[in-house]
Backbone as CSV, one residue per row, in Angstrom:
resi,resn,N_x,N_y,N_z,CA_x,CA_y,CA_z,C_x,C_y,C_z
1,MET,32.463,7.498,-9.609,32.685,6.854,-10.743,33.787,7.734,-11.836
2,ASP,34.184,7.135,-12.991,35.301,7.513,-13.538,34.830,7.778,-14.845
3,GLU,35.473,7.587,-16.053,35.480,8.293,-16.752,34.712,7.470,-17.902
4,ARG,34.015,6.216,-17.681,33.291,5.265,-17.889,32.060,6.204,-17.903
5,VAL,31.237,7.176,-16.754,30.419,7.430,-16.872,30.121,9.244,-17.276
6,ALA,29.017,9.295,-18.029,29.251,10.673,-18.698,27.869,11.398,-18.446
7,GLY,26.934,12.508,-17.276,25.957,12.960,-17.208,25.954,14.103,-18.132
8,GLU,24.990,14.729,-18.203,24.168,15.862,-18.778,23.171,16.141,-18.199
9,THR,22.742,17.083,-17.925,21.812,18.098,-17.254,20.445,18.340,-18.143
10,PHE,19.359,18.301,-17.930,18.572,18.348,-18.596,17.393,18.957,-17.666
11,GLY,17.657,20.852,-17.422,16.828,21.411,-16.897,17.909,21.313,-15.179
12,ALA,16.862,22.207,-14.451,17.149,22.409,-13.247,17.387,20.812,-12.636
13,PHE,16.042,20.220,-12.692,16.227,18.878,-11.605,16.618,17.019,-12.072
14,MET,16.954,17.450,-13.361,17.341,16.260,-13.846,18.619,15.741,-15.024
15,SER,19.375,15.339,-14.882,20.263,14.426,-15.249,19.986,13.366,-16.027
16,VAL,20.827,13.394,-17.470,21.004,12.146,-17.844,22.207,11.222,-17.765
17,PHE,22.156,10.430,-17.749,23.690,9.301,-17.741,23.778,8.146,-18.877
18,ARG,24.613,8.598,-19.484,25.729,7.100,-20.715,27.234,6.609,-20.196
19,SER,26.503,5.009,-20.279,27.694,4.112,-19.582,28.324,3.295,-20.264
20,SER,29.536,3.246,-20.088,29.471,1.734,-21.097,29.063,0.893,-20.084
21,LEU,28.976,1.019,-18.241,28.252,-0.024,-17.870,27.227,-0.487,-17.930
22,ASN,25.954,0.307,-18.718,24.417,0.000,-18.390,24.741,-1.781,-19.285
23,PRO,23.525,-2.319,-18.972,22.424,-1.971,-18.076,23.316,-1.785,-16.180
24,TYR,23.968,-2.247,-16.125,24.418,-2.607,-14.579,24.333,-1.395,-13.570
25,LEU,24.945,-0.413,-14.652,24.329,0.895,-13.416,23.327,1.666,-13.005
26,ARG,22.495,0.936,-13.980,20.687,1.079,-13.557,20.422,0.479,-12.113
27,PHE,21.344,-0.464,-11.820,20.299,-1.059,-10.522,21.976,-0.907,-9.486
28,PHE,23.084,0.055,-9.837,24.040,0.153,-8.896,22.509,1.407,-8.315
29,PHE,22.085,2.431,-9.340,21.131,3.665,-8.775,20.563,3.313,-7.364
30,GLN,19.977,1.879,-7.681,19.238,1.329,-7.360,19.458,0.792,-5.561
31,SER,20.574,1.335,-5.650,21.069,0.039,-4.645,21.217,0.695,-3.077
32,ASN,21.557,-0.032,-2.072,21.787,0.649,-0.950,23.042,1.508,-0.543
33,SER,24.107,0.820,-1.403,25.095,1.807,-1.886,25.276,3.130,-2.181
34,PHE,24.693,3.146,-2.633,24.218,4.662,-3.883,23.200,5.481,-3.223
35,LYS,22.490,5.072,-1.944,21.579,6.031,-1.383,21.877,6.478,-0.679
36,ARG,22.544,5.800,0.133,23.138,5.751,1.565,24.275,6.615,0.640
37,GLN,25.136,7.196,0.238,26.197,7.947,-0.468,25.308,10.282,-0.453
38,VAL,24.153,9.005,-1.069,22.974,10.583,-1.570,22.895,10.561,-0.390
39,ASP,22.797,10.145,0.990,22.163,10.540,1.940,23.593,11.449,2.974
40,GLU,24.319,10.769,2.813,25.742,11.692,2.984,26.104,12.632,2.611
41,HIS,25.787,13.115,0.944,26.035,14.346,-0.239,25.163,15.430,1.320
42,LEU,24.145,14.778,1.227,22.657,15.970,1.042,22.764,16.491,2.489
43,GLY,23.111,15.699,3.595,22.919,15.818,4.761,22.214,16.702,5.231
44,ALA,21.968,17.649,6.460,20.943,18.199,6.952,20.315,19.545,6.206
45,THR,21.619,20.574,5.089,21.394,21.457,4.388,21.206,21.515,3.293
46,ILE,21.969,20.625,2.380,22.062,20.853,1.106,20.520,19.668,0.464
47,ASN,19.431,20.504,-0.905,18.934,19.186,-1.264,19.065,19.137,-2.536
48,GLN,20.268,19.712,-2.775,20.157,18.703,-4.437,21.410,18.640,-4.899
49,ILE,21.985,17.427,-6.020,22.662,17.147,-6.355,23.050,16.572,-7.503
50,THR,24.402,17.892,-7.743,24.885,18.090,-9.183,25.568,16.681,-9.843
51,ASN,25.957,16.772,-10.907,26.649,16.270,-11.577,27.729,15.980,-11.040
52,ALA,27.893,17.097,-10.739,29.593,16.836,-10.068,29.907,16.033,-8.991
53,SER,28.533,16.244,-7.802,28.665,15.505,-6.798,28.599,13.591,-7.018
54,LEU,27.787,13.892,-8.289,27.476,12.899,-8.690,28.794,11.802,-9.117
55,ARG,29.576,12.471,-9.757,31.067,11.879,-10.050,31.392,11.407,-9.315
56,SER,31.586,11.912,-7.651,32.439,11.344,-6.641,31.915,10.419,-6.180
57,PHE,30.764,9.876,-6.744,30.041,8.130,-5.914,31.235,7.550,-6.422
58,VAL,31.537,6.383,-5.474,32.225,5.726,-5.601,31.603,4.154,-5.880
59,ALA,31.393,3.218,-6.981,30.522,2.367,-7.774,31.897,1.124,-7.147
60,SER,30.905,-0.095,-7.226,32.199,-1.226,-7.482,31.026,-1.921,-8.503
61,TYR,31.566,-2.606,-9.501,31.929,-3.656,-10.812,32.839,-4.437,-11.188
62,PRO,32.383,-5.542,-11.712,33.319,-6.347,-11.994,33.974,-5.960,-13.138
63,GLU,35.333,-5.436,-13.586,35.678,-5.713,-14.711,35.491,-6.613,-15.715
64,ASN,35.157,-7.550,-15.413,34.911,-8.318,-16.752,33.350,-7.863,-16.911
65,GLY,32.910,-7.258,-18.204,32.009,-7.034,-18.952,30.879,-8.377,-19.097
66,SER,31.107,-9.750,-19.480,30.390,-10.831,-19.425,29.978,-11.082,-18.016
67,GLU,30.419,-10.273,-15.942,29.762,-10.873,-15.406,28.699,-9.978,-15.430
68,ARG,29.578,-8.465,-15.838,28.439,-7.099,-15.482,26.837,-7.787,-16.461
69,GLN,26.493,-7.972,-17.421,25.650,-8.243,-18.216,24.502,-9.842,-16.729
70,THR,25.672,-9.915,-16.753,25.354,-11.904,-16.242,23.844,-11.114,-14.749
71,ILE,24.956,-10.531,-14.064,24.160,-9.610,-12.396,23.382,-8.638,-13.185
72,ALA,23.041,-7.811,-14.451,22.407,-7.716,-14.526,21.090,-8.180,-15.346
73,ALA,20.964,-9.245,-15.878,20.459,-9.815,-16.086,19.714,-10.609,-14.877
74,ALA,19.850,-11.147,-14.252,19.181,-11.858,-13.396,19.372,-10.963,-12.016
75,LEU,19.268,-9.736,-12.447,18.165,-8.888,-11.868,17.537,-7.922,-12.233
76,GLY,17.194,-7.852,-13.841,16.467,-8.302,-14.571,15.384,-9.067,-14.583
77,ASP,16.012,-10.123,-14.108,14.364,-11.019,-14.642,13.617,-10.984,-13.080
78,VAL,13.900,-10.474,-11.548,13.657,-10.791,-10.951,12.588,-9.030,-10.999
79,GLU,13.286,-8.202,-11.169,12.504,-7.148,-12.279,11.517,-7.099,-12.716
80,ASP,11.581,-7.981,-14.230,10.319,-8.496,-14.850,9.212,-8.800,-13.808
81,HIS,9.469,-9.792,-13.252,8.409,-10.226,-11.984,7.689,-9.154,-11.553
82,ILE,8.778,-9.145,-10.651,7.784,-7.615,-10.445,6.756,-6.486,-10.959
83,THR,7.487,-6.538,-11.746,6.153,-5.767,-13.354,5.262,-6.575,-13.293
84,ALA,5.096,-7.525,-13.798,3.995,-8.508,-13.928,3.437,-8.888,-12.823
85,LEU,3.377,-8.698,-11.892,2.822,-8.939,-10.406,1.988,-7.357,-10.083
86,ASP,2.719,-6.366,-9.848,2.377,-4.948,-10.435,1.204,-5.092,-11.143
87,ARG,1.241,-5.798,-12.049,0.178,-5.129,-13.734,-0.788,-6.506,-13.056
88,LEU,-0.667,-7.509,-12.508,-1.719,-8.409,-11.863,-2.664,-8.232,-10.694
89,ILE,-1.886,-7.585,-9.966,-2.696,-6.825,-8.884,-3.043,-6.089,-9.304
90,ALA,-2.887,-4.915,-10.184,-3.706,-3.709,-10.813,-5.203,-4.464,-11.681
91,LYS,-4.221,-5.677,-12.110,-6.131,-6.232,-13.098,-6.682,-6.209,-11.559
92,LYS,-6.534,-7.459,-11.352,-7.326,-8.201,-10.230,-8.350,-7.172,-9.607
93,ARG,-7.439,-6.322,-9.474,-8.255,-4.940,-8.631,-9.524,-4.298,-8.927
94,ASP,-9.334,-3.849,-10.815,-10.169,-3.702,-11.465,-11.387,-4.706,-11.718
95,ILE,-10.920,-5.718,-11.930,-11.542,-6.413,-12.206,-12.942,-7.299,-10.505
96,ARG,-12.066,-6.933,-9.276,-12.942,-6.929,-7.575,-13.958,-5.441,-8.602
97,GLN,-13.246,-3.830,-8.180,-14.455,-3.028,-8.576,-15.220,-3.143,-9.880
98,GLY,-15.176,-3.562,-10.404,-16.437,-4.130,-11.447,-17.618,-5.019,-10.766
99,MET,-17.025,-5.976,-10.781,-17.812,-7.223,-9.817,-18.618,-6.696,-8.192
100,MET,-17.792,-5.715,-7.556,-18.676,-5.286,-6.451,-19.289,-4.393,-6.968
101,GLN,-19.027,-3.435,-8.351,-20.457,-2.481,-8.627,-21.374,-3.091,-8.984
102,GLU,-21.118,-4.425,-9.617,-22.179,-4.922,-10.018,-23.227,-5.306,-8.797
103,LEU,-22.742,-6.565,-7.935,-23.112,-7.075,-7.300,-23.876,-6.475,-5.695
104,LEU,-23.196,-5.179,-5.566,-23.238,-4.539,-4.562,-24.455,-3.483,-4.254
105,THR,-25.102,-3.123,-5.147,-25.733,-2.204,-5.619,-26.909,-3.014,-6.516
106,GLY,-27.384,-4.456,-6.214,-28.233,-5.481,-6.973,-28.035,-5.095,-8.467
107,ARG,-27.863,-4.334,-8.847,-27.517,-4.578,-11.006,-26.948,-6.182,-11.062
108,THR,-27.046,-6.880,-10.578,-26.567,-8.187,-10.503,-26.577,-9.353,-9.577
109,ARG,-27.419,-9.830,-9.842,-27.387,-10.545,-8.183,-27.571,-11.879,-8.306
110,LEU,-27.645,-12.642,-7.333,-26.354,-13.651,-6.750,-27.810,-14.907,-6.900
111,PRO,-27.339,-16.277,-7.423,-27.966,-17.479,-7.999,-29.222,-17.962,-6.421
112,GLY,-30.117,-17.671,-6.352,-30.932,-18.323,-5.390,-31.097,-17.101,-4.313
113,PHE,-31.172,-15.928,-4.926,-31.794,-14.574,-4.193,-32.861,-13.727,-4.841
114,ALA,-33.736,-12.853,-4.868,-34.400,-12.932,-5.338,-35.531,-11.820,-4.514
115,SER,-35.339,-11.392,-4.060,-35.666,-10.411,-2.780,-36.024,-8.744,-2.612
116,THR,-36.726,-8.658,-2.940,-36.787,-6.611,-2.762,-35.763,-6.068,-1.540
117,TRP,-34.997,-5.559,-2.029,-33.909,-4.375,-1.676,-35.080,-3.423,-0.863
118,ALA,-34.250,-2.954,0.534,-34.774,-2.305,1.068,-33.725,-0.710,1.035
119,ILE,-34.130,0.359,1.196,-33.542,1.804,1.152,-33.904,1.778,2.454
120,ARG,-32.514,1.711,2.997,-31.931,2.262,4.393,-30.754,2.965,4.486
121,LYS,-30.972,4.269,5.751,-29.857,4.867,5.634,-28.632,4.185,6.480
122,LEU,-27.416,4.741,5.545,-26.337,4.458,6.819,-26.216,4.322,8.241
123,GLY,-26.759,4.885,9.114,-27.110,5.834,9.811,-28.547,4.316,10.787
124,ASP,-29.010,3.840,9.828,-29.429,3.115,10.696,-29.260,1.510,10.206
125,LEU,-28.439,1.312,9.864,-27.463,0.385,9.239,-26.400,0.438,10.347
126,LEU,-25.531,1.021,11.239,-24.768,0.932,11.975,-24.406,1.707,12.480
127,SER,-23.718,1.816,13.562,-23.898,2.922,15.377,-22.784,2.851,15.376
128,TYR,-22.499,4.497,16.559,-20.809,4.454,16.088,-20.106,5.522,17.286
129,ARG,-19.372,4.701,18.008,-18.439,4.929,18.976,-16.940,6.492,18.562
130,GLN,-17.284,7.343,19.701,-15.990,7.806,19.392,-14.638,7.915,20.108
131,PRO,-13.971,7.747,19.801,-12.372,7.104,20.142,-11.511,8.137,20.899
132,GLY,-12.373,8.511,22.204,-11.631,9.262,23.096,-11.003,7.807,24.083
133,GLN,-11.546,7.553,24.225,-11.282,6.828,25.516,-9.503,5.349,24.460
134,TYR,-9.827,5.185,23.368,-8.934,4.799,22.383,-8.117,4.991,21.994
135,LEU,-7.562,6.637,22.461,-6.791,7.399,21.369,-5.343,7.348,22.768
136,VAL,-3.995,6.812,21.694,-3.310,6.578,22.188,-2.363,7.669,22.841
137,ALA,-1.733,7.890,24.202,-1.136,8.893,24.488,0.291,9.321,24.030
138,SER,0.977,8.539,23.393,2.470,9.182,23.230,2.172,8.564,21.655
139,THR,2.743,9.315,20.888,3.276,8.941,19.045,4.532,8.511,19.498
140,GLU,5.409,8.332,20.110,6.954,7.759,20.128,6.336,6.389,20.099
141,TYR,6.779,5.709,19.122,6.052,4.073,18.232,6.995,3.541,18.490
142,VAL,7.533,2.288,18.387,7.505,1.278,18.513,7.558,-0.041,17.712
143,ASP,8.405,-0.585,17.416,7.984,-1.557,16.156,7.211,-2.737,16.341
144,ALA,7.134,-3.144,17.705,6.219,-4.571,18.088,5.072,-3.303,19.578
145,GLY,4.021,-4.741,19.464,2.878,-3.638,20.307,1.148,-3.973,19.849
146,VAL,1.077,-2.961,20.062,-0.557,-2.475,19.654,-1.030,-2.267,19.249
147,PRO,-0.816,-1.455,17.569,-1.107,-1.111,16.353,-1.857,0.225,16.955
148,VAL,-0.984,1.247,16.057,-1.716,2.607,16.517,-2.582,2.903,14.852
149,LEU,-3.212,3.052,14.244,-4.622,3.263,13.629,-4.662,4.814,12.986
150,THR,-5.143,4.576,11.706,-5.563,5.610,11.370,-6.082,4.945,10.052
151,ALA,-7.873,5.791,9.933,-8.353,5.825,8.392,-7.709,5.489,6.858
152,GLY,-7.002,6.542,7.087,-6.429,7.416,5.824,-5.427,6.267,5.544
153,LYS,-4.923,6.148,4.273,-3.866,5.547,3.238,-2.859,4.567,4.304
154,SER,-2.227,5.744,5.551,-1.049,5.403,6.030,-1.927,3.546,6.756
155,PHE,-2.873,4.110,7.394,-3.087,2.477,8.101,-2.974,2.764,9.416
156,VAL,-1.546,2.106,9.235,-0.519,1.695,10.575,-0.116,2.443,11.036
157,LEU,-0.145,3.241,11.742,1.091,4.594,11.745,2.241,3.872,12.810
158,GLY,1.947,2.547,13.622,2.926,1.981,14.274,2.207,1.214,14.765
159,HIS,3.179,1.210,16.447,3.002,0.082,17.491,3.141,0.901,18.716
160,THR,2.593,-0.027,19.975,2.588,1.109,21.159,2.427,0.648,22.462
161,THR,3.042,0.320,23.190,3.196,-0.157,24.741,2.295,-0.006,25.555
162,GLU,1.431,0.643,25.361,-0.006,1.060,26.302,-0.820,-0.072,26.374
163,ARG,-1.099,-0.352,27.547,-2.394,-1.629,27.304,-3.709,-1.495,27.943
164,HIS,-3.887,0.023,27.886,-4.887,0.637,28.601,-5.751,1.271,27.493
165,GLY,-7.388,1.400,27.285,-7.751,1.572,26.450,-7.857,1.071,25.056
166,ILE,-7.357,-0.148,25.033,-7.464,-0.835,23.469,-8.708,-1.185,22.802
167,PHE,-9.522,-0.878,21.484,-10.718,-1.493,21.166,-10.308,-2.786,20.518
168,ASN,-11.496,-3.233,21.222,-11.087,-4.644,20.749,-12.680,-5.666,20.274
169,GLU,-13.391,-4.943,20.602,-14.521,-5.259,19.639,-14.844,-5.084,18.005
170,LEU,-14.867,-6.049,17.944,-14.608,-6.589,16.586,-15.461,-7.227,15.891
171,PRO,-15.386,-7.076,14.468,-14.819,-6.298,13.996,-15.456,-5.002,13.575
172,VAL,-14.697,-3.972,13.124,-15.298,-2.641,13.412,-14.785,-2.146,12.007
173,ILE,-15.188,-0.739,11.737,-15.212,0.331,10.898,-14.255,1.082,11.572
174,ILE,-12.863,1.831,11.414,-12.606,3.007,11.210,-13.515,3.746,10.451
175,PHE,-13.754,4.666,10.373,-14.347,6.039,9.589,-13.951,7.385,9.687
176,ASP,-12.615,7.766,9.499,-12.057,9.049,9.844,-13.528,10.018,9.287
177,ASP,-13.773,11.361,9.752,-15.131,12.094,10.270,-14.457,13.253,9.169
178,PHE,-13.598,13.505,8.825,-13.181,14.438,8.134,-13.145,14.476,6.907
179,THR,-12.227,13.462,6.138,-11.974,12.817,5.122,-13.037,11.191,4.670
180,THR,-14.337,11.268,5.693,-14.654,9.658,4.698,-13.690,8.767,4.718
181,ASP,-12.242,8.373,4.762,-11.864,7.589,4.422,-12.215,6.078,5.482
182,SER,-12.069,4.916,5.301,-12.511,4.087,5.898,-11.810,2.907,5.670
183,LYS,-11.920,1.756,6.824,-10.761,0.809,7.077,-11.989,-0.117,7.444
184,PHE,-11.678,-1.804,7.388,-12.198,-2.338,7.988,-11.416,-3.565,8.558
185,VAL,-11.493,-3.270,10.193,-10.294,-3.458,11.013,-10.861,-5.240,11.994
186,THR,-10.359,-5.775,12.063,-10.691,-7.305,12.246,-9.313,-7.400,13.794
187,PHE,-8.440,-6.291,14.124,-7.328,-6.507,15.170,-7.262,-5.686,16.366
188,PRO,-7.170,-6.265,16.909,-7.150,-4.961,18.955,-6.506,-3.433,17.980
189,PHE,-6.915,-2.580,18.129,-5.930,-1.296,18.251,-6.042,-0.542,18.924
190,LYS,-5.273,0.689,18.842,-5.882,1.900,19.401,-5.630,3.362,18.650
191,ALA,-6.473,4.253,18.651,-6.461,5.136,17.452,-5.683,6.490,17.907
192,LYS,-5.180,6.983,16.514,-4.354,8.335,16.853,-5.011,9.537,16.604
193,SER,-6.143,9.713,16.218,-7.246,10.708,15.972,-8.440,10.664,16.226
194,SER,-8.827,12.170,17.174,-10.189,12.148,17.642,-10.968,12.402,16.798
195,ALA,-10.710,12.703,15.236,-11.723,12.455,14.626,-12.321,11.128,13.950
196,MET,-11.978,10.445,14.268,-12.037,9.126,14.213,-12.999,8.396,15.257
197,LYS,-14.167,8.211,14.228,-15.157,6.727,14.552,-15.090,5.740,14.181
198,MET,-15.554,4.687,15.110,-15.859,3.418,15.259,-17.006,2.914,15.026
199,LEU,-17.416,2.456,13.543,-19.012,1.995,13.621,-18.831,0.291,13.390
200,SER,-19.653,0.256,14.539,-20.574,-1.594,14.332,-21.206,-1.709,13.636
201,ALA,-21.915,-2.994,13.382,-23.147,-2.912,12.984,-24.622,-3.065,13.672
202,LYS,-25.806,-2.726,13.528,-26.469,-3.467,14.015,-27.634,-4.256,13.874
203,THR,-28.526,-4.984,14.131,-29.418,-6.721,14.414,-28.971,-6.707,12.736
204,SER,-29.066,-7.551,12.385,-29.166,-8.366,11.028,-29.128,-7.463,9.787
205,VAL,-27.551,-6.575,10.160,-26.567,-6.010,9.950,-24.884,-6.911,9.358
206,ASP,-25.042,-7.004,8.482,-23.083,-7.166,8.304,-22.405,-6.495,7.884
207,LEU,-21.652,-6.226,9.421,-20.419,-5.245,8.526,-19.401,-5.109,7.396
208,ARG,-19.062,-6.856,6.830,-18.488,-6.270,5.663,-19.349,-6.093,4.550
209,TRP,-19.940,-6.909,4.715,-21.172,-5.910,3.871,-21.218,-4.556,3.424
210,VAL,-21.479,-4.113,4.553,-21.796,-2.360,4.613,-20.564,-1.945,4.494
211,TYR,-19.626,-2.080,4.855,-17.970,-1.098,4.453,-17.692,-1.775,2.775
212,GLU,-17.912,-2.600,2.371,-17.837,-2.535,0.655,-18.947,-1.677,0.259
213,ARG,-19.710,-1.754,0.710,-20.975,-1.216,-0.031,-20.578,0.321,0.151
214,MET,-20.175,0.635,1.507,-19.239,2.273,1.745,-17.971,2.417,0.255
215,GLN,-17.104,1.797,0.095,-16.090,2.172,-0.758,-16.589,2.478,-2.266
216,LEU,-18.386,2.606,-2.603,-18.428,2.496,-4.157,-19.286,4.030,-3.892
217,ILE,-19.316,4.537,-2.484,-19.688,5.617,-2.419,-19.337,6.906,-2.840
218,ASP,-19.632,7.584,-3.832,-18.815,8.519,-4.637,-19.073,9.855,-3.744
219,PHE,-18.631,10.498,-2.841,-18.535,11.348,-1.742,-16.931,12.652,-1.667
220,VAL,-17.498,13.361,-2.037,-16.554,14.614,-2.019,-16.384,16.011,-0.812
221,ALA,-15.225,15.580,-0.204,-15.546,15.854,0.800,-14.409,17.458,0.570
222,VAL,-15.702,18.601,0.361,-14.866,20.072,-0.280,-14.203,20.629,0.605
223,ASP,-14.630,20.884,2.271,-14.424,21.384,3.052,-13.997,21.092,4.039
224,HIS,-13.480,20.902,5.423,-13.209,20.388,6.634,-13.865,20.778,8.174
225,LYS,-15.018,19.911,7.954,-16.118,19.678,9.035,-16.719,17.738,9.057
226,ARG,-17.136,17.500,10.380,-16.916,16.394,10.223,-18.329,16.453,9.584
227,ARG,-18.532,14.897,9.384,-19.752,14.029,8.732,-20.235,13.347,8.433
228,TRP,-19.849,12.092,9.955,-20.660,11.068,9.820,-21.839,11.475,10.410
229,ILE,-21.859,12.660,11.185,-23.443,12.230,12.106,-24.302,13.152,10.873
230,SER,-24.170,14.519,10.577,-24.712,15.406,9.862,-24.575,15.426,8.436
231,GLU,-23.966,14.477,8.037,-24.126,14.059,5.923,-23.565,11.946,5.948
232,TYR,-22.967,12.010,6.033,-22.525,10.591,5.745,-24.006,9.097,6.272
233,SER,-23.846,10.051,7.593,-24.777,8.657,7.667,-26.533,8.926,7.326
234,ARG,-26.657,9.845,7.058,-28.067,10.169,6.059,-28.141,9.360,4.681
235,ILE,-26.263,9.188,4.343,-26.951,8.233,2.959,-27.385,6.735,2.839
236,GLU,-28.225,6.990,1.875,-28.960,5.678,1.250,-28.682,5.314,0.885
237,VAL,-28.934,3.456,1.112,-28.109,2.787,-0.113,-29.948,1.476,0.198
238,ALA,-29.649,0.549,-1.564,-30.822,-0.231,-1.187,-29.901,-1.884,-0.423
239,THR,-30.374,-2.569,0.646,-30.162,-3.065,1.337,-31.039,-4.082,1.367
240,PRO,-29.747,-5.932,0.798,-30.842,-6.997,0.614,-30.644,-7.264,2.651
241,ASP,-31.140,-8.234,2.211,-31.252,-9.352,3.584,-30.426,-9.648,4.199
242,LEU,-30.447,-9.869,5.778,-29.013,-10.848,5.985,-28.116,-11.843,5.081
243,GLU,-28.879,-12.563,4.913,-28.345,-13.904,4.079,-27.987,-13.444,2.977
244,GLU,-28.419,-12.070,2.570,-27.552,-12.117,1.129,-26.414,-11.527,1.423
245,GLN,-26.790,-10.378,2.458,-25.460,-9.074,2.603,-23.834,-10.551,2.639
246,ARG,-24.333,-11.622,3.577,-23.167,-12.528,3.990,-22.927,-12.796,2.801
247,ALA,-23.526,-13.271,1.902,-23.175,-14.394,1.091,-22.705,-12.807,-0.068
248,LEU,-23.016,-11.951,-0.336,-21.999,-11.190,-0.876,-21.049,-10.627,-0.016
249,ALA,-20.973,-10.508,1.506,-19.686,-10.207,1.803,-18.861,-11.544,1.586
250,ALA,-18.822,-12.611,1.543,-18.077,-13.249,1.471,-17.271,-13.503,0.227
251,ILE,-18.222,-13.001,-1.209,-17.342,-12.890,-2.066,-16.410,-11.814,-2.105
252,ALA,-16.283,-10.583,-1.626,-15.675,-9.055,-1.467,-14.780,-9.715,-0.801
253,ALA,-14.941,-10.585,0.533,-13.889,-10.857,1.376,-12.764,-11.905,0.414
254,GLU,-13.603,-12.890,-0.198,-12.401,-14.041,-0.856,-11.476,-13.447,-1.842
255,ALA,-12.277,-11.833,-2.637,-11.217,-11.167,-3.434,-10.061,-10.535,-4.022
256,GLN,-10.959,-10.426,-2.162,-9.609,-9.372,-1.783,-8.190,-10.034,-0.483
257,ALA,-8.983,-11.728,-0.541,-7.629,-12.033,-0.065,-6.928,-12.790,-1.455
258,GLU,-7.912,-12.648,-2.499,-6.407,-12.787,-3.273,-6.035,-11.897,-3.306
259,ILE,-5.748,-10.969,-3.779,-5.550,-9.147,-4.071,-4.173,-9.157,-2.997
260,ASP,-4.918,-9.828,-1.912,-3.867,-9.945,-0.776,-2.510,-10.323,-0.632
261,ALA,-3.198,-11.944,-1.077,-2.237,-12.712,-1.734,-1.159,-12.312,-2.589
262,LEU,-1.916,-11.972,-3.399,-0.688,-11.479,-4.604,0.086,-9.939,-4.200
263,LYS,0.254,-9.224,-3.023,0.700,-8.639,-2.208,1.701,-8.594,-2.094
264,ALA,1.737,-10.266,-1.037,2.576,-10.745,-0.329,3.501,-11.130,-1.428
265,ARG,2.698,-11.734,-2.003,4.074,-12.435,-3.081,4.710,-10.845,-4.269
266,LEU,4.158,-10.055,-4.126,4.749,-8.682,-4.439,5.846,-8.405,-3.504
267,ARG,5.694,-7.934,-2.431,6.578,-7.850,-1.486,7.614,-8.814,-0.611
268,SER,7.524,-10.078,-1.138,8.723,-10.958,-0.805,9.504,-10.911,-2.007
269,ALA,8.861,-10.482,-3.415,9.936,-10.439,-3.827,10.505,-9.039,-4.945
270,ARG,9.832,-8.166,-4.029,10.873,-6.585,-3.778,11.468,-7.413,-2.756
271,ALA,11.735,-8.182,-1.518,12.863,-8.208,-0.929,13.554,-9.402,-1.197
272,ILE,13.422,-9.989,-2.294,14.289,-10.571,-2.841,15.109,-10.449,-3.559
273,ARG,14.709,-9.398,-4.103,15.328,-8.069,-5.690,16.376,-7.407,-4.429
274,GLN,15.994,-6.502,-3.207,16.465,-6.096,-2.061,17.812,-6.792,-2.181
275,GLY,17.785,-7.689,-1.618,19.087,-8.828,-1.455,19.947,-9.120,-2.219
276,MET,19.724,-9.455,-3.109,20.345,-9.694,-4.362,21.148,-8.183,-4.769
277,MET,20.758,-7.509,-5.114,21.012,-6.474,-5.287,22.610,-6.142,-4.125
278,GLN,22.083,-6.369,-2.789,23.407,-6.184,-1.765,24.517,-7.268,-2.074
279,GLU,24.053,-8.486,-2.177,24.868,-9.502,-2.578,25.548,-9.248,-3.994
280,LEU,24.786,-9.081,-4.763,25.642,-8.942,-6.238,26.430,-8.220,-6.896
281,LEU,25.924,-6.563,-6.051,26.282,-5.534,-6.570,28.208,-5.443,-5.743
282,THR,27.598,-6.096,-4.965,29.231,-5.801,-3.533,29.912,-6.679,-3.923
283,GLY,29.714,-7.800,-5.166,30.117,-8.750,-4.873,30.852,-10.014,-4.226
284,ARG,29.712,-10.151,-3.360,29.702,-10.689,-1.987,29.289,-12.506,-2.073
285,THR,28.475,-11.863,-3.489,28.277,-12.964,-4.076,28.703,-13.258,-5.613
286,ARG,29.327,-14.671,-6.199,29.572,-14.183,-8.117,28.469,-14.992,-8.182
287,LEU,28.195,-14.770,-9.705,27.331,-15.372,-10.457,28.287,-16.319,-11.591
288,PRO,28.340,-17.646,-11.882,29.319,-18.313,-13.151,28.708,-17.214,-14.550
289,VAL,29.927,-17.063,-14.796,29.844,-16.551,-15.966,30.153,-17.565,-17.535
290,GLN,29.456,-17.391,-18.387,29.649,-17.520,-19.908,30.316,-16.411,-20.338
291,GLU,31.328,-16.524,-20.999,32.135,-15.294,-22.014,31.174,-15.554,-23.149
292,VAL,30.650,-13.783,-23.760,29.902,-13.853,-24.696,31.381,-13.856,-25.991
293,ALA,31.092,-14.083,-26.861,32.034,-14.519,-27.523,32.326,-13.057,-28.844
294,VAL,33.019,-12.358,-29.077,32.838,-11.038,-29.452,33.000,-11.188,-31.167
């Protein structure tokens, strides 16, 4: 970077850069070119980049200020779209959470349903299976094949080409016996952790309804031990009859599908932004520029 970029250090781990290239430079700092230079500089041992190091980085940019503004405006429009999608997804999640809190606890009933809900333990609603025969043998994952799952946030850890021990009695809830995290699964898979339980619906029980109801349970795992048999399966929940369970599950699934569709749009928008940055910040694609009068 040249004399157009000035860096100031604020504390041990933060710097502020001011430049006549802004706001173009802001997008360069998000680009693959910048990230590649960071990786090359850090190598295997260095864990900090100084201002002096950053000044040695190379940034390509058009000399024409109007062209820089045009590029920054185009990327800014996509960024605004991504921000709007993020906010909409967060809003839809909050709405869904509030709706589930009302419907799945019986505080608000659907039209046409009035029968009394029974108090039942989760262990009376679900049967469990140990994961032993479904555990993946190798964690050398590949890009395609059978998904390897965890009940935690990562969910899909990778894929395997192993063809034996694939769980395919679907749908199923996978449950982390230590953290009580759970996921609703509708596709064949292999498991990573021996602490995972596979939970299936018993007679006259809708599995999706139970899964959604489990997401409302406020259970704090304060120590490291297995919980399904000793604690979690004994939790009691108010349970409607099967017909009402199915109606509630359908509403929950529809609301989630709307959120999933928005997430797909968000992934697409992020991919578009990345592609635009790769094209526009390297000069491979040029935009028509209208000169700004001074």
